[in-house]
DRENPA-3360 file (N, C-alpha, C; in nm, 2 decimals, always signed):
BEGIN
1 = XXXXXXXX = +7.23/+10.53/+12.77/+7.31/+10.66/+12.76/+7.45/+10.64/+12.72 ~ +7.50/+10.71/+12.62/+7.64/+10.69/+12.58/+7.73/+10.79/+12.66 ~ +7.83/+10.74/+12.72/+7.92/+10.81/+12.81/+8.04/+10.85/+12.72 ~ +8.07/+10.98/+12.72/+8.18/+11.03/+12.64/+8.31/+11.01/+12.72 ~ +8.40/+10.95/+12.65/+8.54/+10.93/+12.72/+8.64/+11.01/+12.64 ~ +8.75/+11.05/+12.71/+8.86/+11.13/+12.65/+8.94/+11.03/+12.56 ~ +8.97/+11.08/+12.44/+9.05/+11.00/+12.36/+9.19/+10.99/+12.41 ~ +9.26/+10.88/+12.38/+9.39/+10.85/+12.42/+9.49/+10.91/+12.31;
9 = XXXXXXXX = +9.58/+11.00/+12.35/+9.67/+11.05/+12.25/+9.78/+10.94/+12.21 ~ +9.80/+10.93/+12.08/+9.90/+10.84/+12.04/+10.00/+10.92/+11.94 ~ +10.12/+10.91/+11.97/+10.22/+10.98/+11.89/+10.24/+10.91/+11.75 ~ +10.27/+10.78/+11.75/+10.30/+10.71/+11.62/+10.17/+10.72/+11.53 ~ +10.19/+10.72/+11.40/+10.08/+10.72/+11.30/+10.03/+10.57/+11.30 ~ +9.90/+10.55/+11.29/+9.85/+10.41/+11.30/+9.80/+10.38/+11.15 ~ +9.84/+10.26/+11.11/+9.81/+10.20/+10.98/+9.70/+10.11/+10.99 ~ +9.58/+10.13/+10.93/+9.47/+10.03/+10.93/+9.43/+10.00/+10.79;
17 = XXXXXXXX = +9.35/+9.89/+10.77/+9.32/+9.84/+10.64/+9.21/+9.92/+10.57 ~ +9.10/+9.96/+10.64/+8.99/+10.02/+10.57/+8.93/+10.14/+10.65 ~ +8.84/+10.22/+10.58/+8.78/+10.34/+10.63/+8.70/+10.32/+10.75 ~ +8.64/+10.20/+10.76/+8.56/+10.17/+10.89/+8.65/+10.15/+11.01 ~ +8.77/+10.09/+10.98/+8.86/+10.08/+11.09/+8.90/+10.21/+11.14 ~ +8.93/+10.31/+11.04/+8.97/+10.45/+11.08/+8.86/+10.51/+11.16 ~ +8.74/+10.50/+11.12/+8.62/+10.56/+11.19/+8.62/+10.50/+11.34 ~ +8.64/+10.37/+11.35/+8.65/+10.31/+11.48/+8.75/+10.37/+11.57;
25 = XXXXXXXX = +8.87/+10.37/+11.51/+8.98/+10.42/+11.60/+8.97/+10.57/+11.63 ~ +8.92/+10.64/+11.54/+8.89/+10.79/+11.56/+8.82/+10.81/+11.68 ~ +8.72/+10.72/+11.72/+8.64/+10.73/+11.84/+8.72/+10.71/+11.97 ~ +8.83/+10.65/+11.96/+8.91/+10.60/+12.08/+9.05/+10.68/+12.09 ~ +9.11/+10.71/+11.98/+9.24/+10.76/+11.98/+9.25/+10.90/+11.91 ~ +9.34/+10.98/+11.97/+9.37/+11.11/+11.90/+9.51/+11.07/+11.83 ~ +9.50/+11.05/+11.70/+9.62/+11.01/+11.63/+9.60/+11.03/+11.48 ~ +9.72/+11.03/+11.41/+9.72/+11.03/+11.27/+9.69/+10.88/+11.22;
33 = XXXXXXXX = +9.58/+10.86/+11.14/+9.55/+10.73/+11.10/+9.55/+10.72/+10.95 ~ +9.62/+10.63/+10.89/+9.64/+10.61/+10.75/+9.57/+10.48/+10.71 ~ +9.51/+10.48/+10.59/+9.43/+10.36/+10.55/+9.50/+10.30/+10.43 ~ +9.51/+10.17/+10.43/+9.58/+10.10/+10.32/+9.48/+10.07/+10.20 ~ +9.35/+10.07/+10.23/+9.25/+10.02/+10.14/+9.28/+9.88/+10.10 ~ +9.30/+9.80/+10.20/+9.33/+9.66/+10.18/+9.45/+9.63/+10.09 ~ +9.44/+9.54/+9.99/+9.56/+9.51/+9.91/+9.59/+9.62/+9.80 ~ +9.51/+9.72/+9.80/+9.55/+9.83/+9.71/+9.68/+9.90/+9.75;
41 = XXXXXXXX = +9.72/+9.88/+9.88/+9.85/+9.93/+9.92/+9.96/+9.89/+9.83 ~ +9.95/+9.77/+9.77/+10.06/+9.72/+9.68/+10.08/+9.81/+9.55 ~ +9.97/+9.89/+9.52/+9.98/+9.97/+9.40/+9.98/+10.12/+9.44 ~ +10.02/+10.15/+9.56/+10.01/+10.30/+9.60/+10.15/+10.34/+9.66 ~ +10.25/+10.36/+9.57/+10.38/+10.40/+9.62/+10.37/+10.53/+9.70 ~ +10.28/+10.63/+9.67/+10.27/+10.75/+9.74/+10.24/+10.72/+9.89 ~ +10.14/+10.62/+9.91/+10.10/+10.59/+10.05/+10.21/+10.53/+10.12 ~ +10.28/+10.44/+10.06/+10.40/+10.37/+10.12/+10.51/+10.47/+10.16;
49 = XXXXXXXX = +10.53/+10.57/+10.07/+10.63/+10.68/+10.09/+10.59/+10.75/+10.22 ~ +10.46/+10.78/+10.24/+10.42/+10.85/+10.36/+10.43/+10.76/+10.48 ~ +10.40/+10.64/+10.47/+10.42/+10.54/+10.58/+10.56/+10.54/+10.62 ~ +10.66/+10.54/+10.52/+10.80/+10.53/+10.56/+10.84/+10.66/+10.63 ~ +10.78/+10.77/+10.58/+10.82/+10.90/+10.65/+10.78/+10.90/+10.80 ~ +10.65/+10.85/+10.83/+10.61/+10.85/+10.96/+10.69/+10.75/+11.05 ~ +10.73/+10.64/+10.99/+10.81/+10.53/+11.06/+10.94/+10.59/+11.10 ~ +11.00/+10.69/+11.02/+11.13/+10.74/+11.06/+11.12/+10.86/+11.14;
57 = XXXXXXXX = +11.00/+10.91/+11.16/+10.99/+11.04/+11.25/+10.91/+11.01/+11.37 ~ +10.78/+10.98/+11.36/+10.70/+10.96/+11.49/+10.69/+10.81/+11.52 ~ +10.72/+10.72/+11.43/+10.70/+10.58/+11.44/+10.56/+10.54/+11.38 ~ +10.54/+10.42/+11.36/+10.41/+10.37/+11.31/+10.36/+10.25/+11.39 ~ +10.23/+10.24/+11.39/+10.16/+10.13/+11.46/+10.09/+10.05/+11.34 ~ +10.12/+9.92/+11.32/+10.04/+9.84/+11.22/+9.93/+9.77/+11.29 ~ +9.82/+9.80/+11.25/+9.70/+9.74/+11.32/+9.61/+9.67/+11.20 ~ +9.62/+9.55/+11.18/+9.53/+9.48/+11.08/+9.44/+9.38/+11.14;
65 = XXXXXXXX = +9.34/+9.34/+11.06/+9.25/+9.23/+11.11/+9.33/+9.10/+11.14 ~ +9.26/+9.01/+11.22/+9.33/+8.89/+11.26/+9.32/+8.77/+11.16 ~ +9.28/+8.80/+11.04/+9.27/+8.70/+10.94/+9.39/+8.69/+10.85 ~ +9.39/+8.60/+10.76/+9.51/+8.58/+10.67/+9.54/+8.70/+10.59 ~ +9.44/+8.77/+10.54/+9.46/+8.89/+10.45/+9.53/+9.00/+10.54 ~ +9.49/+9.02/+10.67/+9.54/+9.11/+10.75/+9.69/+9.09/+10.78 ~ +9.72/+8.96/+10.80/+9.87/+8.93/+10.83/+9.95/+8.95/+10.71 ~ +9.89/+8.93/+10.59/+9.96/+8.94/+10.46/+9.99/+9.09/+10.44;
73 = XXXXXXXX = +9.90/+9.18/+10.47/+9.91/+9.32/+10.45/+10.01/+9.37/+10.55 ~ +10.01/+9.32/+10.68/+10.10/+9.35/+10.78/+10.25/+9.32/+10.73 ~ +10.27/+9.20/+10.68/+10.39/+9.15/+10.63/+10.45/+9.24/+10.52 ~ +10.36/+9.28/+10.43/+10.40/+9.36/+10.32/+10.45/+9.50/+10.37 ~ +10.38/+9.56/+10.46/+10.42/+9.70/+10.52/+10.55/+9.68/+10.59 ~ +10.56/+9.58/+10.67/+10.69/+9.56/+10.75/+10.81/+9.55/+10.66 ~ +10.79/+9.47/+10.55/+10.90/+9.45/+10.46/+10.93/+9.57/+10.37 ~ +10.83/+9.66/+10.36/+10.85/+9.79/+10.28/+10.90/+9.91/+10.37;
81 = XXXXXXXX = +10.92/+9.89/+10.49/+10.97/+9.99/+10.58/+11.10/+9.95/+10.64 ~ +11.22/+9.98/+10.58/+11.34/+9.93/+10.63/+11.40/+10.00/+10.75 ~ +11.35/+10.13/+10.77/+11.40/+10.21/+10.88/+11.29/+10.26/+10.96 ~ +11.32/+10.30/+11.09/+11.22/+10.36/+11.17/+11.17/+10.27/+11.28 ~ +11.07/+10.31/+11.34/+11.01/+10.25/+11.46/+10.88/+10.19/+11.42 ~ +10.86/+10.06/+11.44/+10.73/+9.99/+11.41/+10.67/+9.93/+11.53 ~ +10.55/+9.95/+11.57/+10.48/+9.88/+11.67/+10.38/+9.79/+11.61 ~ +10.38/+9.66/+11.65/+10.29/+9.56/+11.59/+10.18/+9.54/+11.70;
89 = XXXXXXXX = +10.06/+9.59/+11.67/+9.94/+9.58/+11.76/+9.85/+9.47/+11.69 ~ +9.81/+9.37/+11.78/+9.73/+9.25/+11.73/+9.60/+9.25/+11.80 ~ +9.49/+9.24/+11.73/+9.36/+9.21/+11.79/+9.34/+9.06/+11.81 ~ +9.26/+9.03/+11.91/+9.23/+8.88/+11.92/+9.14/+8.83/+11.81 ~ +9.15/+8.70/+11.79/+9.06/+8.64/+11.69/+8.93/+8.60/+11.74 ~ +8.84/+8.70/+11.74/+8.71/+8.68/+11.80/+8.60/+8.66/+11.69 ~ +8.53/+8.54/+11.70/+8.43/+8.51/+11.60/+8.31/+8.60/+11.62 ~ +8.26/+8.64/+11.49/+8.15/+8.73/+11.51/+8.13/+8.81/+11.37;
97 = XXXXXXXX = +8.04/+8.90/+11.37/+8.01/+8.98/+11.25/+7.98/+9.13/+11.29 ~ +8.04/+9.22/+11.22/+8.01/+9.36/+11.24/+7.87/+9.39/+11.20 ~ +7.80/+9.48/+11.27/+7.66/+9.51/+11.25/+7.63/+9.56/+11.11 ~ +7.72/+9.63/+11.05/+7.70/+9.68/+10.91/+7.70/+9.58/+10.81 ~ +7.75/+9.47/+10.84/+7.77/+9.36/+10.73/+7.65/+9.26/+10.73 ~ +7.62/+9.22/+10.62/+7.51/+9.12/+10.60/+7.56/+8.98/+10.64 ~ +7.68/+8.95/+10.60/+7.74/+8.82/+10.63/+7.87/+8.83/+10.69 ~ +7.92/+8.73/+10.77/+8.06/+8.74/+10.84/+8.16/+8.74/+10.73;
105 = XXXXXXXX = +8.29/+8.77/+10.77/+8.40/+8.77/+10.68/+8.42/+8.62/+10.64 ~ +8.52/+8.60/+10.55/+8.55/+8.46/+10.50/+8.59/+8.37/+10.62 ~ +8.67/+8.42/+10.72/+8.71/+8.34/+10.83/+8.62/+8.36/+10.95 ~ +8.51/+8.44/+10.94/+8.41/+8.46/+11.05/+8.47/+8.53/+11.17 ~ +8.57/+8.61/+11.15/+8.63/+8.68/+11.26/+8.60/+8.83/+11.25 ~ +8.58/+8.89/+11.37/+8.56/+9.03/+11.38/+8.69/+9.11/+11.34 ~ +8.67/+9.21/+11.26/+8.79/+9.30/+11.22/+8.81/+9.41/+11.33 ~ +8.90/+9.50/+11.30/+8.94/+9.61/+11.39/+8.81/+9.68/+11.42;
113 = XXXXXXXX = +8.73/+9.71/+11.32/+8.61/+9.80/+11.34/+8.51/+9.73/+11.44 ~ +8.52/+9.60/+11.46/+8.43/+9.53/+11.55/+8.48/+9.52/+11.69 ~ +8.60/+9.57/+11.72/+8.66/+9.56/+11.86/+8.60/+9.67/+11.95 ~ +8.59/+9.62/+12.08/+8.54/+9.71/+12.19/+8.65/+9.80/+12.23 ~ +8.62/+9.92/+12.28/+8.73/+10.01/+12.33/+8.83/+9.95/+12.42 ~ +8.78/+9.87/+12.52/+8.88/+9.81/+12.61/+8.97/+9.71/+12.54 ~ +8.92/+9.64/+12.44/+9.01/+9.55/+12.37/+9.11/+9.62/+12.29 ~ +9.07/+9.73/+12.23/+9.17/+9.81/+12.15/+9.28/+9.87/+12.24;
121 = XXXXXXXX = +9.24/+9.93/+12.36/+9.33/+9.98/+12.45/+9.42/+9.89/+12.50 ~ +9.38/+9.77/+12.54/+9.46/+9.66/+12.58/+9.56/+9.62/+12.48 ~ +9.52/+9.61/+12.35/+9.61/+9.57/+12.25/+9.73/+9.67/+12.23 ~ +9.69/+9.79/+12.23/+9.79/+9.90/+12.22/+9.89/+9.89/+12.35 ~ +9.83/+9.87/+12.47/+9.91/+9.86/+12.58/+10.01/+9.75/+12.58 ~ +9.97/+9.63/+12.53/+10.05/+9.52/+12.52/+10.17/+9.54/+12.43 ~ +10.15/+9.62/+12.32/+10.25/+9.64/+12.22/+10.35/+9.75/+12.27 ~ +10.32/+9.82/+12.38/+10.41/+9.93/+12.43/+10.40/+10.06/+12.37;
129 = XXXXXXXX = +10.28/+10.09/+12.30/+10.27/+10.21/+12.23/+10.26/+10.32/+12.32 ~ +10.21/+10.30/+12.44/+10.19/+10.41/+12.54/+10.32/+10.43/+12.63 ~ +10.41/+10.34/+12.61/+10.52/+10.33/+12.71/+10.62/+10.45/+12.68 ~ +10.65/+10.48/+12.55/+10.74/+10.58/+12.51/+10.66/+10.69/+12.43 ~ +10.63/+10.80/+12.49/+10.56/+10.91/+12.43/+10.65/+11.03/+12.44 ~ +10.72/+11.06/+12.33/+10.80/+11.18/+12.33/+10.73/+11.31/+12.34 ~ +10.81/+11.42/+12.37/+10.75/+11.54/+12.38/+10.69/+11.58/+12.25 ~ +10.56/+11.63/+12.26/+10.50/+11.67/+12.13/+10.50/+11.81/+12.10;
137 = XXXXXXXX = +10.51/+11.83/+11.96/+10.49/+11.97/+11.91/+10.35/+12.01/+11.93 ~ +10.32/+12.14/+11.93/+10.17/+12.17/+11.96/+10.07/+12.13/+11.86 ~ +10.12/+12.09/+11.73/+10.03/+12.05/+11.63/+9.92/+12.16/+11.59 ~ +9.98/+12.28/+11.57/+9.89/+12.39/+11.54/+9.91/+12.44/+11.40 ~ +9.95/+12.35/+11.31/+9.96/+12.38/+11.17/+9.82/+12.35/+11.12 ~ +9.75/+12.45/+11.06/+9.62/+12.43/+11.02/+9.59/+12.47/+10.87 ~ +9.48/+12.44/+10.80/+9.46/+12.49/+10.67/+9.46/+12.65/+10.67 ~ +9.41/+12.71/+10.77/+9.41/+12.86/+10.79/+9.55/+12.91/+10.78;
145 = XXXXXXXX = +9.64/+12.85/+10.85/+9.78/+12.89/+10.85/+9.84/+12.88/+10.71 ~ +9.81/+12.76/+10.65/+9.86/+12.74/+10.51/+9.81/+12.85/+10.42 ~ +9.69/+12.89/+10.44/+9.62/+13.00/+10.35/+9.71/+13.12/+10.36 ~ +9.75/+13.16/+10.49/+9.83/+13.28/+10.51/+9.96/+13.28/+10.43 ~ +10.02/+13.16/+10.40/+10.14/+13.14/+10.34/+10.12/+13.10/+10.19 ~ +10.00/+13.12/+10.14/+9.97/+13.09/+10.00/+9.97/+12.94/+9.96 ~ +9.96/+12.85/+10.06/+9.96/+12.71/+10.03/+9.82/+12.65/+10.04 ~ +9.72/+12.73/+10.05/+9.58/+12.67/+10.05/+9.48/+12.79/+10.02;
153 = XXXXXXXX = +9.39/+12.75/+9.92/+9.29/+12.84/+9.90/+9.32/+12.97/+9.82 ~ +9.44/+12.98/+9.76/+9.48/+13.09/+9.68/+9.51/+13.04/+9.53 ~ +9.51/+13.14/+9.44/+9.52/+13.09/+9.30/+9.65/+13.00/+9.27 ~ +9.76/+13.03/+9.34/+9.88/+12.96/+9.31/+9.91/+12.86/+9.41 ~ +9.81/+12.82/+9.51/+9.83/+12.74/+9.61/+9.88/+12.59/+9.57 ~ +9.82/+12.54/+9.47/+9.86/+12.40/+9.43/+10.00/+12.40/+9.38 ~ +10.05/+12.50/+9.31/+10.19/+12.51/+9.26/+10.28/+12.53/+9.39 ~ +10.24/+12.61/+9.48/+10.33/+12.64/+9.60/+10.33/+12.51/+9.69;
161 = XXXXXXXX = +10.22/+12.44/+9.70/+10.22/+12.32/+9.78/+10.31/+12.22/+9.71 ~ +10.30/+12.20/+9.58/+10.38/+12.11/+9.51/+10.53/+12.13/+9.53 ~ +10.57/+12.26/+9.53/+10.71/+12.30/+9.55/+10.75/+12.25/+9.69 ~ +10.67/+12.29/+9.80/+10.70/+12.25/+9.93/+10.71/+12.09/+9.94 ~ +10.61/+12.02/+9.89/+10.62/+11.88/+9.90/+10.74/+11.81/+9.84 ~ +10.78/+11.87/+9.72/+10.90/+11.82/+9.66/+11.03/+11.85/+9.75 ~ +11.03/+11.97/+9.81/+11.14/+12.00/+9.89/+11.15/+11.91/+10.01 ~ +11.03/+11.86/+10.06/+11.03/+11.78/+10.17/+11.04/+11.63/+10.14;
169 = XXXXXXXX = +11.03/+11.60/+10.01/+11.04/+11.46/+9.96/+10.92/+11.39/+10.00 ~ +10.80/+11.46/+9.99/+10.67/+11.39/+10.03/+10.59/+11.37/+9.90 ~ +10.48/+11.29/+9.90/+10.40/+11.26/+9.79/+10.33/+11.39/+9.74 ~ +10.34/+11.41/+9.61/+10.28/+11.53/+9.54/+10.13/+11.55/+9.56 ~ +10.06/+11.44/+9.58/+9.91/+11.44/+9.59/+9.86/+11.45/+9.73 ~ +9.94/+11.48/+9.83/+9.90/+11.48/+9.97/+9.79/+11.59/+9.98 ~ +9.68/+11.56/+10.05/+9.58/+11.66/+10.07/+9.62/+11.76/+10.17 ~ +9.55/+11.88/+10.17/+9.59/+11.98/+10.26/+9.58/+11.94/+10.41;
177 = XXXXXXXX = +9.48/+11.86/+10.45/+9.47/+11.81/+10.58/+9.59/+11.72/+10.62 ~ +9.62/+11.63/+10.53/+9.73/+11.54/+10.55/+9.86/+11.62/+10.56 ~ +9.88/+11.72/+10.48/+10.00/+11.80/+10.48/+10.01/+11.87/+10.62 ~ +9.90/+11.92/+10.67/+9.90/+11.98/+10.81/+9.94/+11.88/+10.91 ~ +9.90/+11.75/+10.90/+9.94/+11.65/+11.00/+10.09/+11.62/+10.99 ~ +10.14/+11.62/+10.87/+10.29/+11.59/+10.85/+10.37/+11.71/+10.90 ~ +10.33/+11.83/+10.86/+10.40/+11.95/+10.91/+10.39/+11.96/+11.06 ~ +10.29/+11.91/+11.12/+10.28/+11.91/+11.26/+10.38/+11.83/+11.33;
185 = XXXXXXXX = +10.45/+11.73/+11.26/+10.55/+11.65/+11.32/+10.69/+11.72/+11.29 ~ +10.69/+11.83/+11.22/+10.82/+11.89/+11.18/+10.84/+12.03/+11.25 ~ +10.73/+12.10/+11.27/+10.74/+12.24/+11.31/+10.61/+12.28/+11.38 ~ +10.62/+12.41/+11.43/+10.50/+12.47/+11.50/+10.47/+12.60/+11.43 ~ +10.35/+12.65/+11.45/+10.31/+12.77/+11.37/+10.39/+12.89/+11.41 ~ +10.44/+12.90/+11.53/+10.53/+13.02/+11.56/+10.66/+13.01/+11.49 ~ +10.70/+12.89/+11.44/+10.83/+12.89/+11.37/+10.81/+12.85/+11.23 ~ +10.69/+12.88/+11.17/+10.66/+12.83/+11.03/+10.75/+12.92/+10.94;
193 = XXXXXXXX = +10.76/+13.04/+10.96/+10.84/+13.13/+10.86/+10.98/+13.08/+10.85 ~ +11.05/+13.05/+10.96/+11.19/+13.00/+10.96/+11.19/+12.86/+10.89 ~ +11.09/+12.78/+10.93/+11.09/+12.64/+10.87/+11.08/+12.65/+10.72 ~ +10.99/+12.73/+10.66/+10.98/+12.74/+10.52/+11.11/+12.79/+10.46 ~ +11.17/+12.90/+10.52/+11.30/+12.95/+10.47/+11.40/+12.84/+10.46 ~ +11.42/+12.76/+10.56/+11.51/+12.65/+10.56/+11.48/+12.54/+10.46 ~ +11.36/+12.50/+10.45/+11.32/+12.39/+10.36/+11.35/+12.44/+10.21 ~ +11.29/+12.55/+10.18/+11.30/+12.60/+10.05/+11.44/+12.65/+10.00;
201 = XXXX = +11.53/+12.69/+10.10/+11.66/+12.71/+10.07/+11.74/+12.60/+10.03 ~ +11.70/+12.48/+10.08/+11.77/+12.35/+10.05/+11.73/+12.32/+9.91 ~ +11.62/+12.35/+9.86/+11.57/+12.32/+9.72/+11.65/+12.40/+9.61 ~ +11.69/+12.52/+9.65/+11.76/+12.61/+9.55/+11.89/+12.57/+9.52;
% end
């Protein structure tokens, strides 16, 4: 029998290498999780721009595999984020193979997706991620709210979103859900009118 456990809330955005790492963490943590797609992060300035934004606002957690490639990606992100708060979370080098894979990785180590809940929680605890949790905004910015303001699901929504993203100096191709996550670090639904007025007034 599978016992459901409450997810642990994390304020900083978590950076992982792949989609299966994200799926794994989604089962344990309530957090914004960004995926580098391995070494593709080198060619994705928009993703790095978003990572830098989170570093300077909520902070970021860098969580990569315990192999050489993981440490290389970790070093690249660290070097590309000059400002903000970075938590370095390290998983142990455990030999093994994830169930979905036919053969082990090149170094024969389990990746983030292969870690047990207790191992992940202990790694985040060691890094001090749970020690400093600032007051949270309600995170009630939703696609439905954006629809009310012509930012989602309306004929001019793409243009309106692009204008807002440019005013916030965020990547133009941010998805609606990702935009909701970012806006949730800036404002709340009850203050959204005033927030838009302030942001767009700066652009004029």
